[in-house]
C-alpha positions, -999 to 999 in steps of 0.1 A, spaced: -195 -33 352 -215 -15 327 -228 9 354 -192 18 365 -181 27 335 -208 43 321 -201 67 353 -167 71 339 -177 82 309 -205 108 322 -175 118 342 -150 124 319 -180 142 294 -184 166 319 -147 173 331 -143 182 293 -175 200 288 -161 224 322 -126 228 310 -140 243 279 -167 265 296 -199 247 278 -224 233 297 -237 199 284 -269 214 277 -258 236 254 -232 209 231 -250 210 200 -238 187 173 -224 204 142 -231 194 104 -205 203 80 -215 200 42 -200 174 22 -195 199 -3 -183 239 -5 -202 256 -29 -184 288 -45 -207 301 -71 -245 301 -73 -244 300 -111 -225 262 -113 -250 247 -88 -281 258 -114 -255 243 -142 -256 206 -150 -222 205 -164 -198 194 -142 -159 192 -154 -137 163 -137 -100 173 -138 -81 134 -138 -44 134 -129 -20 130 -152 -8 90 -153 24 83 -138 49 65 -158 65 35 -146 102 44 -133 129 17 -117 137 23 -83 176 36 -83 199 10 -70 232 19 -55 263 1 -79 269 -17 -44 239 -32 -42 243 -42 -82 274 -58 -74 259 -73 -42 230 -87 -62 255 -103 -91 272 -121 -61 246 -134 -43 213 -140 -71 213 -160 -94 183 -168 -119 178 -209 -117 144 -210 -139 124 -185 -164 92 -193 -185 66 -170 -195 49 -162 -163 75 -175 -135 110 -170 -121 132 -188 -99 155 -174 -77 186 -190 -59 200 -163 -32 224 -162 -4 228 -127 20 199 -109 2 166 -98 20 134 -114 5 120 -79 -4 150 -72 -28 141 -105 -42 108 -93 -53 115 -62 -62 136 -80 -89 106 -102 -103 81 -74 -102 102 -54 -127 109 -91 -143 65 -93 -145 66 -58 -157 88 -66 -187 77 -95 -198 42 -96 -189 25 -61 -187 -2 -53 -163 9 -83 -142 20 -82 -107 48 -103 -93 32 -131 -65 58 -149 -40 47 -189 -48 70 -206 -23 106 -203 -10 126 -233 -1 157 -237 16 189 -253 1 215 -275 18 239 -251 10 223 -224 31 210 -210 0 173 -200 -8 150 -204 -43 120 -181 -45 97 -187 -69 73 -161 -88 46 -165 -102 36 -133 -126 -3 -126 -115 -30 -102 -128 -46 -104 -90 -76 -82 -104 -87 -120 -126 -76 -145 -102 
């Protein structure tokens, strides 16, 4: 089986070389430098200037008025603490709830992210999702 694969690979290489009018013995690997030197003076100096990108400020995502009304009708907060929040919802996707939880965590605990702990289905077809505000870099 290995011999068959090797022969097929060799045939593909030969066909591709002939399509470009290159003989297999003329093929040489081309090595590209990792950086381009523009000025010889820059190479001789030991100073390098590093420009940092500006930090982007946190801006909440734009939500339409229809979505706000739908959220009011279908989402309720059942429990809230310093580092967790529990939502009860119906006819809303969990990723939309996660956005609300991330806003809550950002406002109450800057630097922490919303982490989904669990989702439970209630008898009335509503779901309860619990989010923890966690700094995942520390965990």
